[in-house]
C-alpha positions in Angstrom: -16.9 -41.3 35.3 -19.0 -38.6 35.5 -17.2 -36.1 36.7 -14.0 -37.5 34.4 -16.2 -37.2 31.1 -17.5 -33.1 32.0 -13.9 -32.5 33.1 -13.0 -34.3 29.3 -15.4 -32.5 27.6 -14.1 -29.4 29.1 -10.9 -29.5 28.0 -11.6 -30.1 24.9 -14.0 -27.8 24.4 -11.7 -24.7 25.5 -8.9 -26.9 22.5 -11.6 -25.7 20.2 -12.1 -22.4 21.3 -8.3 -21.9 21.4 -8.1 -23.5 17.8 -10.8 -20.8 16.8 -9.5 -18.1 18.3 -6.0 -18.9 16.2 -7.4 -19.3 12.8 -9.5 -16.0 14.0 -5.8 -14.5 14.3 -4.7 -16.1 11.0 -7.4 -15.3 9.0 -7.4 -11.5 9.9 -3.6 -11.4 9.8 -3.9 -13.1 6.1 -7.3 -10.2 5.3 -4.7 -7.3 6.7 -1.6 -8.2 5.0 -4.1 -8.3 1.7 -5.5 -5.2 3.3 -1.7 -3.5 3.6 -0.4 -4.9 -0.1 -3.6 -3.7 -2.0 -3.1 0.4 -0.2 0.4 0.0 -1.4 -0.2 -1.0 -4.6 -2.7 1.6 -4.8 -0.4 4.0 -3.5 2.2 3.5 -7.2 -1.8 3.8 -9.0 -2.2 6.9 -7.5 1.8 7.8 -8.7 1.7 6.4 -12.1 -1.4 8.9 -12.0 0.4 11.8 -11.7 3.1 11.8 -13.1 0.6 10.8 -16.4 -0.5 14.2 -15.9 2.6 16.0 -15.1 5.7 13.7 -15.4 7.8 16.7 -13.8 5.6 16.0 -10.2 8.6 15.3 -7.5 6.6 15.2 -4.1 5.3 13.5 -0.7 1.7 12.9 -0.3 -1.1 11.0 1.9 -3.9 9.3 1.8 -6.5 7.6 3.1 -8.9 5.4 2.4 -11.8 3.2 4.7 -9.5 0.6 5.8 -5.9 2.3 5.8 -3.7 4.3 4.2 -0.7 4.7 2.3 2.4 7.3 1.9 3.2 7.4 -1.9 6.8 9.9 -2.5 8.4 10.3 -6.1 12.0 11.1 -6.4 13.9 11.8 -9.9 17.2 10.5 -10.5 17.6 11.7 -14.1 15.0 10.7 -16.6 13.5 8.2 -14.7 10.9 8.5 -11.1 12.0 6.6 -8.4 7.9 5.3 -6.5 8.0 4.7 -3.3 4.2 3.6 -1.4 4.5 2.9 2.1 0.7 1.2 3.8 -1.0 1.2 7.0 -3.8 -0.6 7.9 -6.8 0.4 10.3 -6.4 -1.6 13.5 -3.1 -2.9 12.6 -0.5 0.0 13.3 2.6 -2.5 13.2 2.0 -4.1 9.7 3.0 -2.3 7.1 4.0 -3.0 3.8 6.6 -1.1 1.4 6.1 -0.9 -3.0 8.9 0.7 -4.9 8.1 1.1 -9.0 10.5 2.4 -11.1 9.1 4.7 -14.6 10.8 5.9 -17.1 9.5 8.1 -19.9 12.9 7.8 -22.5 13.4 6.7 -26.1 16.4 4.4 -25.2 20.2 5.4 -27.5 20.4 4.1 -30.3 16.5 3.0 -30.9 16.5 3.9 -34.4 19.7 1.8 -35.0 19.3 -2.2 -35.7 17.2 -4.0 -38.3 15.7 -5.7 -35.2 15.3 -4.7 -31.3 12.8 -6.7 -29.5 12.0 -6.7 -25.7 12.4 -10.7 -25.7 14.0 -13.5 -27.4 15.2 -13.1 -30.9 14.2 -16.6 -32.9 16.1 -17.1 -36.6 15.0 -20.4 -38.4 17.1 -22.5 -40.9 19.4 -21.0 -43.7 17.3 -18.8 -46.1 16.3 -15.9 -43.5 18.7 -12.5 -44.3 19.5 -9.7 -41.3 21.7 -7.0 -42.7 22.3 -4.3 -39.4 22.3 -5.2 -36.5 19.8 -7.9 -33.9 18.9 -5.8 -30.6 17.1 -7.5 -28.1 16.3 -7.0 -24.3 16.9 -11.0 -23.7 19.5 -12.3 -22.5 18.3 -15.8 -24.2 21.6 -16.6 -26.7 20.2 -15.8 -30.0 21.1 -18.6 -32.0 21.8 -19.4 -36.0 23.0 -16.1 -36.3 25.3 -17.1 -39.2 22.8 -14.8 -41.8 23.1 -11.4 -39.8 25.0 -9.5 -41.6 25.2 -6.8 -38.6 26.1 -6.9 -34.3 23.5 -8.8 -32.1 23.8 -7.2 -29.5 21.8 -7.3 -25.7 20.8 -4.0 -24.3 19.0 -3.7 -20.7 17.2 -1.0 -22.1 15.3 -2.7 -25.2 12.8 -4.2 -22.7 10.4 -3.4 -22.2 10.3 -1.6 -25.1 9.4 1.4 -25.0 5.8 3.8 -25.3 6.0 6.1 -28.0 3.4 9.0 -27.5 0.5 6.7 -29.4 -1.6 9.3 -29.4 0.7 12.1 -31.2 1.1 8.8 -33.8 -3.1 8.8 -34.1 -3.5 12.1 -34.5 -0.8 12.1 -37.7 -2.3 8.8 -39.1 -6.0 10.0 -39.3 -5.3 12.8 -40.7 -3.4 11.2 -43.8 -6.2 8.7 -44.0 -4.2 6.1 -42.8 -6.7 4.7 -39.0 -7.3 1.0 -40.0 -9.6 -0.9 -37.4 -11.0 -4.0 -38.0 -13.2 -3.3 -41.1 -10.7 -1.4 -42.9 -8.0 -4.7 -42.6 -10.7 -6.8 -43.6 -11.1 -5.2 -46.4 -7.5 -4.8 -47.8 -7.8 -8.9 -46.8 -10.0 -8.4 -49.3 -8.5 -6.8 -52.2 -11.5 -3.7 -52.0 -8.6 -1.2 -49.9 -5.4 -0.9 -49.7 -1.9 0.2 -47.8 -0.3 3.3 -49.5 2.6 2.2 -51.7 5.0 4.3 -50.8 6.7 5.1 -47.6 6.6 8.9 -48.1 3.0 10.7 -47.4 4.9 13.9 -48.7 7.7 14.6 -50.6 11.4 15.2 -49.1 12.1 19.0 -48.4 15.3 18.4 -49.6 15.4 16.7 -52.8 18.5 14.7 -51.7 18.2 13.6 -48.4 15.2 10.6 -49.0 15.0 11.0 -44.8 13.7 14.8 -45.2 10.2 13.4 -46.2 7.1 13.0 -44.2 6.6 9.0 -43.7 2.3 7.9 -44.3 2.0 6.5 -40.5 -0.4 3.3 -40.7 -2.4 3.1 -37.1 -3.4 -0.6 -36.5 -5.7 -1.2 -33.7 -5.8 -4.5 -33.6 -3.3 -7.7 -35.3 -2.0 -7.1 -38.4 -1.7 -10.2 -40.0 -0.8 -10.2 -44.2 -1.2 -13.2 -46.1 -0.2 -14.3 -49.7 1.4 -12.3 -52.4 1.3 -8.5 -50.3 3.0 -6.8 -52.8 4.5 -4.0 -51.8 2.9 -2.0 -49.2 4.9 1.1 -47.3 4.7 3.8 -44.0 5.8 3.7 -40.5 3.8 0.8 -39.3 2.6 1.4 -36.0 0.6 -1.6 -34.5 -1.0 -1.1 -31.0 -4.2 -2.1 -30.7 -6.7 0.0 -28.7 -3.3 1.3 -26.7 -5.5 4.7 -25.2 -7.7 3.1 -23.7 -6.0 0.5 -22.2 -2.1 0.8 -21.7 -1.6 -3.0 -20.7 -2.7 -3.9 -24.8 -0.6 -6.0 -27.2 -0.6 -6.8 -30.5 0.9 -8.9 -33.0 2.7 -8.7 -36.9 2.6 -11.5 -38.9 3.6 -12.0 -42.3 3.2 -14.5 -44.6 4.0 -15.3 -48.1 5.9 -13.2 -50.4 6.2 -9.2 -50.9 8.2 -6.0 -49.7 7.2 -3.4 -46.2 9.4 -0.7 -47.4 9.5 1.2 -44.0 9.3 0.1 -40.4 6.7 -2.0 -38.1 6.6 -1.0 -34.7 4.6 -3.9 -33.4 3.6 -4.2 -29.2 2.8 -8.1 -29.2 5.1 -10.3 -31.8 6.9 -9.1 -34.8 6.5 -13.4 -37.1 7.9 -12.9 -40.6 7.2 -16.5 -42.7 8.9 -16.3 -46.3 7.5 -17.3 -48.9 9.9 -18.9 -51.9 9.9 -15.5 -53.6 10.9 -14.0 -50.3 9.4 -11.7 -48.3 11.7 -8.5 -47.0 10.9 -5.9 -44.8 13.5 -2.5 -46.0 13.4 -0.2 -42.8 13.3 -2.3 -39.6 11.4 -4.2 -36.7 10.6 -2.7 -33.1 8.5 -5.9 -31.2 7.4 -5.2 -27.8 7.5 -8.8 -27.1 9.7 -11.5 -29.7 10.7 -11.4 -33.1 11.0 -14.4 -35.3 12.0 -15.3 -38.9 11.3 -17.7 -40.9 11.7 -19.4 -44.6 13.0 -17.2 -47.3 12.4 -13.5 -45.3 15.0 -10.7 -44.7 14.4 -7.9 -42.8 17.2 -5.0 -43.5 18.1 -1.6 -41.9 16.9 1.6 -44.4 18.8 4.6 -42.6 17.1 7.1 -44.8 12.9 5.4 -43.3 14.3 5.1 -39.7 16.1 8.9 -39.4 12.8 10.3 -41.1 10.8 8.4 -38.0 12.9 9.5 -35.5 12.9 13.2 -37.5 9.3 13.5 -36.1 10.1 13.9 -32.5 8.6 11.5 -31.1 7.6 12.1 -27.6 8.0 8.7 -25.0 5.2 7.4 -22.9 5.8 7.1 -19.0 5.9 3.5 -18.5 6.7 0.6 -15.7 10.3 -0.5 -16.2 10.7 -2.0 -12.6 8.6 -3.3 -9.3 9.3 -5.1 -6.2 7.9 -5.2 -2.8 10.9 -4.1 -0.7 12.1 -5.9 2.6 10.8 -4.4 6.2 14.1 -2.8 6.2 13.1 -0.7 3.7 14.3 0.1 -0.5 
């Protein structure tokens, strides 16, 4: 009986040891897989930083970190850059992760040609809204209730993500014009102690017969833009981007409620929502939204070519942005 107990104990101990070894092996495999992914991701981040500093950088480089290394390759495809990062984990040469990212730095076609340009879904509610001009969306969701759209409704994959403009360039112009709006100034506007410009043009047109030759007011907004009540007439190119200069992933929404008129265009990195009151709420110029766009109530968005051309004449650069990403199979990208 004693021998049997010893044998059972030995067998049980062997099973526990085997299980422990298996679990440790599994845990190490999971740790190595996570390390491999993070190394490959570090390579992509490295490539993005290099291209933000020099978009013409096209090369292959290898970097070594404490837990492994990655090989980064950047190639050119038109205006786009293709980044491929392959990781190698120290002590596990058979494990490799390959990631691919696609970057672009270009203003897409037809960017300045629409009443509404949204990266995501466009929602048109009720029968009192009006859109004069094209609606362009990067969402493949059907835009419903389009009876009051006097223009084309267009699905355009280039609209998602929304092109990132050179926000430093816009910030500098707005600062020179006295049109930087932070939390305190926006609060003062709500209290009637400050105001946005009431004219689209900061300086007169160089050609009196062509209003698009003026320099527009650039109204740079450092947080969400919310306008309520009777807003009267506000004007210019509203750039609603928050702290994007220090956080490129920042998104800010624009919500306009009540009655009044916006003479110009609105670029918002988040959602654009307009809730028109009984007297009507109008945007004469156009709208860009990094997320979705929604019109409710008695609201009009009308494309105005002269304002859009004046903004296009600023010759704004696009910033580098990620437009595609994937983890490649073991056979490669």
